[in-house]
C-alpha positions as CSV (number, residue, x, y, z in Angstrom):
1,M,-31.5,-20.7,-12.4
2,D,-28.0,-19.7,-13.1
3,I,-25.6,-18.7,-10.3
4,R,-22.5,-16.5,-10.6
5,V,-20.1,-16.2,-7.8
6,A,-17.7,-13.2,-8.0
7,A,-15.3,-11.3,-5.8
8,Y,-14.6,-7.6,-5.6
9,G,-12.4,-5.1,-4.0
10,V,-13.2,-1.7,-2.4
11,I,-9.8,0.3,-2.7
12,V,-9.8,3.5,-1.0
13,D,-6.7,5.7,-1.1
14,R,-6.6,9.4,0.3
15,G,-10.3,9.9,-0.2
16,R,-10.7,8.3,-3.5
17,I,-12.2,5.2,-4.6
18,L,-10.7,2.9,-7.6
19,L,-13.5,1.9,-10.0
20,A,-13.6,-0.1,-13.3
21,H,-16.1,1.1,-16.0
22,W,-18.1,-2.1,-17.3
23,N,-19.2,-2.2,-20.8
24,E,-20.8,-5.1,-22.1
25,S,-23.7,-5.9,-24.6
26,G,-24.6,-2.2,-24.9
27,R,-24.8,-1.5,-21.2
28,S,-22.4,0.2,-19.1
29,G,-21.7,1.8,-15.9
30,W,-18.9,2.3,-13.0
31,T,-18.3,-0.8,-10.7
32,L,-15.8,-2.2,-8.5
33,P,-12.8,-3.8,-9.7
34,G,-13.6,-7.7,-9.5
35,G,-15.3,-10.3,-11.2
36,G,-16.1,-14.1,-11.7
37,I,-14.2,-16.7,-9.8
38,D,-12.9,-19.4,-11.7
39,P,-13.7,-23.0,-10.9
40,G,-11.4,-24.1,-8.2
41,E,-10.0,-20.5,-7.2
42,D,-10.1,-19.0,-3.8
43,P,-12.2,-15.5,-3.7
44,V,-9.1,-13.8,-2.2
45,D,-6.9,-15.0,-5.4
46,A,-9.9,-14.0,-7.7
47,V,-10.1,-10.5,-6.4
48,V,-6.4,-10.1,-6.5
49,R,-6.2,-11.2,-10.1
50,E,-9.2,-9.4,-11.3
51,I,-7.8,-6.0,-9.9
52,A,-4.6,-6.8,-11.8
53,E,-6.5,-7.7,-14.8
54,E,-9.0,-4.4,-14.8
55,A,-6.7,-1.9,-13.4
56,G,-3.2,-2.9,-13.7
57,Y,-2.3,-3.0,-10.1
58,E,-0.9,-5.5,-7.7
59,A,-3.1,-5.7,-4.8
60,V,-3.7,-7.4,-1.6
61,A,-7.0,-8.3,-0.3
62,G,-7.9,-7.2,3.3
63,E,-11.0,-7.9,5.5
64,L,-14.0,-9.6,4.1
65,L,-16.6,-6.7,4.2
66,G,-19.5,-9.1,3.3
67,I,-21.4,-11.0,0.6
68,D,-24.1,-9.6,-1.3
69,S,-26.9,-11.8,-2.7
70,K,-29.0,-10.6,-5.6
71,V,-31.3,-12.3,-8.3
72,V,-31.5,-10.8,-11.5
73,P,-34.8,-11.6,-13.3
74,A,-34.6,-13.3,-16.6
75,E,-36.0,-10.4,-18.5
76,Q,-32.8,-8.1,-17.2
77,R,-30.3,-10.8,-18.2
78,F,-28.0,-10.0,-21.3
79,V,-28.2,-13.4,-22.5
80,A,-31.1,-14.3,-24.9
81,D,-33.3,-17.0,-23.6
82,A,-31.7,-17.3,-20.1
83,G,-33.5,-17.6,-16.8
84,P,-32.9,-15.6,-13.8
85,L,-29.3,-15.3,-12.4
86,H,-28.5,-15.5,-8.7
87,A,-25.4,-13.4,-8.3
88,L,-23.4,-14.0,-5.0
89,R,-21.0,-11.0,-4.7
90,I,-18.1,-11.6,-2.2
91,I,-16.7,-8.0,-1.3
92,Y,-13.2,-7.4,0.3
93,R,-11.3,-4.2,1.5
94,A,-8.2,-4.2,-0.7
95,S,-5.0,-2.1,-1.1
96,V,-2.8,-1.2,-3.8
97,V,0.9,-2.6,-3.3
98,G,2.3,-2.0,-6.6
99,G,1.9,-1.8,-10.4
100,K,0.4,1.3,-12.3
101,L,-3.0,2.2,-13.6
102,T,-3.7,0.4,-16.8
103,N,-7.1,-0.1,-18.7
104,E,-8.0,-3.6,-19.5
105,L,-8.0,-4.9,-23.2
106,D,-10.4,-7.2,-24.6
107,G,-12.3,-7.7,-21.5
108,T,-15.8,-6.6,-19.9
109,T,-14.1,-3.4,-18.4
110,D,-12.7,-0.8,-20.9
111,E,-11.5,1.8,-18.2
112,A,-10.3,2.2,-14.8
113,A,-10.0,5.3,-12.8
114,W,-9.7,7.0,-9.4
115,F,-12.9,9.0,-7.9
116,S,-13.4,11.2,-5.2
117,L,-15.6,9.6,-2.6
118,T,-17.9,12.6,-2.9
119,G,-17.7,12.6,-6.8
120,I,-18.4,8.9,-7.7
121,P,-20.2,9.0,-10.9
122,N,-24.1,8.4,-10.9
123,R,-23.9,6.0,-13.9
124,R,-22.7,3.2,-11.7
125,V,-24.0,-0.5,-10.8
126,D,-25.7,-1.1,-7.6
127,L,-22.6,-2.9,-6.2
128,V,-20.9,0.2,-5.7
129,D,-23.5,1.6,-3.3
130,V,-23.7,-1.7,-1.6
131,A,-20.0,-2.0,-1.0
132,L,-19.8,1.5,0.3
133,G,-22.1,0.7,2.8
134,M,-20.6,-2.5,3.9
135,A,-17.3,-0.7,4.1
136,G,-18.8,2.3,6.4
137,L,-18.2,4.9,3.6
138,R,-21.9,5.9,3.3
């Protein structure tokens, strides 16, 4: 079984949430800005780096909201002949402190956008709902 540890930020400002559009291997959906932690990287540093890469914003990580553990069966993986994946998703509250909204180039996300908390797109990954629950926003 493979394991992937990733860090994500819940960024809410004036009733809006920042989401990144994940688009990989023919599958897509809106998700939280964030992603895989590099070897030896602190999760707080990873979430700040990922927010900058995917949305163009300088951010600070705040409260640790929780850790979500999910096993993805082999048949749902994007990698041919791969076994199951254990995804550990570390979720922080985060805030924008600088920068400007910019879409990622050459990554697994292709757009970043703000959405009203009442208008989050239905085409989203389950992580969004998990994180909103952890943040007390659902």
